[in-house]
C-alpha positions in Angstrom: 15.7 1.7 19.3 13.8 4.5 17.6 17.1 6.0 16.4 18.4 2.7 15.0 15.1 2.1 13.2 15.0 5.5 11.6 18.6 5.1 10.4 19.0 1.4 9.7 20.7 2.1 6.4 23.6 3.8 8.4 26.7 2.3 10.0 27.0 2.8 13.8 29.6 2.1 16.3 28.6 1.0 19.8 30.2 4.1 21.2 27.9 6.3 19.0 24.8 4.5 20.1 25.8 4.7 23.7 26.4 8.4 23.4 22.9 8.9 21.9 21.4 7.0 24.8 23.5 8.9 27.2 25.1 5.8 28.7 28.6 4.4 28.8 29.5 1.8 26.2 29.5 -1.0 28.9 26.3 0.0 30.6 24.5 0.7 27.3 25.0 -2.9 26.1 23.8 -4.4 29.3 20.7 -2.1 29.6 19.8 -2.7 26.0 20.0 -6.4 26.4 18.1 -6.3 29.6 15.2 -4.4 28.0 15.0 -6.2 24.7 16.8 -9.6 25.1 19.0 -8.7 22.2 22.3 -6.9 21.8 22.2 -3.7 19.7 23.9 -5.6 16.9 21.3 -8.4 16.9 18.4 -5.9 17.0 19.7 -4.0 14.0 20.4 -7.2 12.1 16.9 -8.5 12.9 15.0 -5.5 11.8 17.0 -5.2 8.6 16.3 -8.8 7.7 12.6 -8.6 8.6 12.2 -5.4 6.7 13.9 -7.0 3.7 11.6 -10.0 3.9 8.5 -7.8 3.9 9.8 -5.5 1.0 10.6 -8.5 -1.2 6.8 -9.4 -1.1 5.2 -5.9 -0.9 7.5 -4.3 -3.6 7.7 -7.0 -6.2 9.1 -4.6 -8.9 12.1 -3.5 -6.8 15.2 -5.6 -7.4 16.8 -7.5 -4.6 19.9 -5.2 -4.8 17.6 -2.2 -4.4 16.0 -3.7 -1.4 19.4 -4.7 0.1 20.5 -1.1 -0.3 17.3 0.3 1.4 18.0 -2.1 4.3 21.5 -0.9 4.8 23.6 -3.3 2.7 26.0 -1.9 0.1 27.1 -5.4 -0.8 24.6 -7.7 -2.4 26.6 -10.9 -1.6 26.7 -10.0 2.1 23.0 -9.3 2.1 22.3 -12.6 0.3 24.4 -14.6 2.6 22.8 -13.0 5.7 19.3 -13.5 4.4 19.8 -17.2 3.7 21.5 -17.6 7.1 18.5 -16.0 8.7 15.6 -17.6 6.9 17.2 -20.8 5.5 16.1 -19.7 2.0 17.5 -17.2 -0.5 15.9 -13.8 -1.1 14.8 -14.8 -4.6 13.3 -18.1 -3.4 11.5 -16.2 -0.6 9.9 -13.9 -3.2 9.1 -16.7 -5.6 7.4 -18.8 -2.9 5.0 -15.9 -2.2 4.3 -15.5 -5.9 3.6 -19.2 -6.2 1.6 -19.5 -3.0 0.8 -16.4 -0.9 -0.9 -18.3 1.9 1.8 -21.0 2.0 4.8 -18.7 2.7 3.6 -17.8 6.3 3.4 -21.5 7.1 6.8 -22.1 5.6 8.3 -19.3 7.6 6.7 -20.4 10.9 7.9 -23.9 10.4 11.4 -23.3 9.0 12.5 -19.7 9.5 11.9 -18.4 13.0 13.4 -21.3 14.9 16.7 -21.1 13.0 17.6 -17.5 13.3 20.9 -16.4 14.9 21.4 -12.8 14.2 24.4 -12.6 16.5 26.1 -15.4 14.5 25.3 -13.6 11.3 26.7 -10.4 12.7 30.0 -12.1 13.8 30.4 -13.9 10.5 29.9 -10.7 8.4 33.0 -9.2 10.0 31.2 -6.2 11.5 32.3 -6.7 15.1 32.8 -3.0 15.6 30.1 -1.4 13.6 26.3 -1.6 13.0 25.8 -0.8 9.5 7.4 -2.4 9.6 1.9 -3.1 10.5 -0.7 -5.4 11.8 -1.0 -7.2 8.5 -0.2 -10.9 7.9 1.7 -12.4 5.0 -1.5 -14.2 4.0 -2.5 -11.5 1.5 -4.9 -13.6 -0.6 -8.3 -11.9 -1.2 -10.6 -12.2 1.8 -14.3 -12.9 1.2 -15.9 -11.7 4.5 -18.1 -8.8 5.4 -19.6 -10.1 8.7 -19.2 -7.8 11.7 -17.4 -5.2 9.7 -18.4 -2.4 7.5 -16.0 -1.1 4.9 -16.6 2.4 3.5 -16.4 2.4 -0.3 -13.0 3.1 -1.8 -9.6 4.0 -0.4 -8.4 7.6 -0.4 -4.9 8.7 -1.3 -4.1 11.6 1.0 -1.1 13.9 1.7 -0.3 13.9 5.4 2.0 16.5 7.1 4.8 15.3 9.4 3.2 14.6 12.8 4.9 14.5 16.2 3.5 12.0 18.6 4.1 11.1 22.2 3.8 7.3 22.7 3.9 4.3 25.0 5.8 1.3 23.6 4.8 -2.3 24.0 6.8 -5.3 22.8 5.1 -8.6 22.5 1.7 -10.0 21.3 -1.2 -7.6 20.9 -3.7 -9.2 18.4 -7.2 -8.8 19.7 -6.0 -7.8 23.2 -8.4 -5.0 24.2 -7.2 -4.8 27.8 -3.6 -4.3 26.6 -4.7 -1.3 24.4 -6.8 0.1 27.3 -3.8 -0.1 29.6 -1.4 1.5 27.2 -3.8 4.4 26.4 -4.6 4.7 30.1 -0.8 5.2 30.8 -0.5 7.6 27.9 -3.5 9.8 28.9 -2.5 9.8 32.6 0.8 11.4 31.5 -0.8 13.7 28.9 -3.7 15.0 30.9 -1.8 17.0 33.5 0.2 18.6 30.7 -2.9 19.9 28.9 -2.1 17.8 25.9 -5.6 16.1 25.7 -7.5 19.3 25.0 -6.0 20.1 21.6 -8.8 20.8 19.0 -7.0 18.6 16.4 -6.0 15.8 18.8 -5.4 12.5 17.0 -4.5 9.1 18.5 -2.4 6.5 16.7 -1.5 2.8 16.8 1.9 2.5 15.1 3.0 -1.0 14.0 6.8 -1.3 13.6 7.0 -4.9 12.5 5.3 -7.4 10.1 3.6 -10.2 12.2 4.2 -12.6 9.3 8.0 -12.1 9.7 8.7 -11.0 13.2 8.4 -13.4 16.1 5.3 -12.6 18.2 7.3 -11.9 21.4 9.4 -9.3 19.5 6.5 -7.3 17.8 6.7 -3.6 18.6 3.6 -1.5 19.0 3.5 2.2 19.9 0.2 3.9 21.0 0.4 7.6 20.8 -1.2 11.0 20.5 -0.3 14.0 18.5 1.6 16.7 20.4 3.5 19.9 19.6 7.0 19.2 18.3 8.7 20.9 21.3 6.8 18.7 23.8 9.2 17.3 26.5 8.8 13.6 27.3 10.2 11.5 30.2 10.1 8.1 31.7 8.2 5.5 29.8 6.8 8.1 27.3 8.7 8.5 24.1 8.4 10.9 21.2 8.8 10.4 17.5 7.8 11.9 14.1 5.5 10.2 11.7 6.8 11.2 8.2 4.6 13.4 6.1 3.8 12.3 2.5 1.4 10.3 0.5 -0.7 7.7 2.3 -3.4 5.2 1.3 -6.2 5.7 3.9 -9.0 3.1 4.3 -11.8 3.7 6.9 -13.3 0.8 8.7 -15.7 0.1 11.5 -13.9 -2.7 13.4 -14.5 -5.0 16.3 -11.5 -6.1 18.3 -11.0 -9.3 16.2 -11.5 -7.6 12.8 -8.2 -5.7 12.5 -6.2 -8.4 10.9 -8.9 -9.0 8.3 -9.0 -5.2 7.5 -5.2 -5.1 7.0 -5.4 -8.2 4.9 -8.1 -6.7 2.7 -6.1 -3.5 2.2 -2.8 -5.3 1.3 -4.3 -8.4 -0.4 -7.2 -7.0 -2.3 -6.9 -3.3 -2.8 -3.1 -2.7 -3.0 -2.3 -5.1 -5.9 -4.9 -3.4 -8.1 -4.2 0.2 -7.0 -1.1 1.2 -9.0 0.7 1.8 -5.8 3.2 0.0 -3.6 4.2 0.5 0.0 6.7 3.3 0.6 9.3 3.3 3.3 7.9 4.1 6.8 5.7 2.5 9.4 2.0 1.8 8.8 -0.4 3.0 11.5 -4.0 3.4 12.5 -5.7 6.6 13.4 -8.4 5.9 15.9 -11.8 7.6 15.7 -15.0 7.5 17.8 -16.8 4.4 19.1 -19.8 3.4 17.0 -21.1 1.3 19.8 -19.6 -0.9 22.6 -18.1 -3.3 20.1 -17.1 -1.2 17.0 -14.6 1.6 16.5 -14.0 3.9 13.5 -10.4 3.3 12.4 -8.4 4.8 9.5 -5.7 2.4 8.4 -2.9 4.4 6.9 -0.1 3.0 4.7 2.7 5.1 3.1 2.6 4.5 -0.7 4.4 5.4 -3.9 3.5 4.7 -7.5 4.5 1.4 -9.0 
């Protein structure tokens, strides 16, 4: 899954993916489906379409053809046909609905889009039978007028981050406000890292990486990785994975958050700060860097979004 996500603009054969996973073609398909409920083809089609839906909103100055190319489509007509088959609306209508009514698009999507998707049918109809060619934020990006139970440090910093290798535990499914889930995931991660002397690093950092947009992806398919920084040559096994967070320019907003404040913080960053900043989201996952507890209810959290100039 990580390899497909990092290379979704490429074409893959099933044999290539099976070789990367070190399984036979037959067993790879069955194992992938058993773990995800999707075939590799359906998974790639879904994350392409969901990424395109988010980019159409977050990067309003990029053309639809540019977004199609970023998401692995060399043919705009094929992209347009697949997008409409997926969401029952054209890409240009999707973007315009957000511009006309930012809050309304989420409701439209929930009521009309998610229940009508058939990525496998799209895949078959596109004639690709033998080849396979994002945060915690909501699509409700309108300005938010709260400050209760949350303190926002003044300003958002633009920082250059180096590439960082993390070991992680992956969760697929709902996670909003679920403190026990995060405690369990971090417990599993540190139970693995402790005996390997990976928790005593002087510059240790922990991360929550959000691979999908909850406003686009069905809740049961949302992917979350909780991780900690490790040396690049660290060996992982079992349920522990390893990936690189790309270096580059990030917008970093520091918050003191309770468990139910995270969505509001992401909404403020994307809905209030970003449109006025002169930046737009760059390709790559958004993540949180987790700091110390302020008290039993509040944590210091840096929300980090890869950005590029408009």
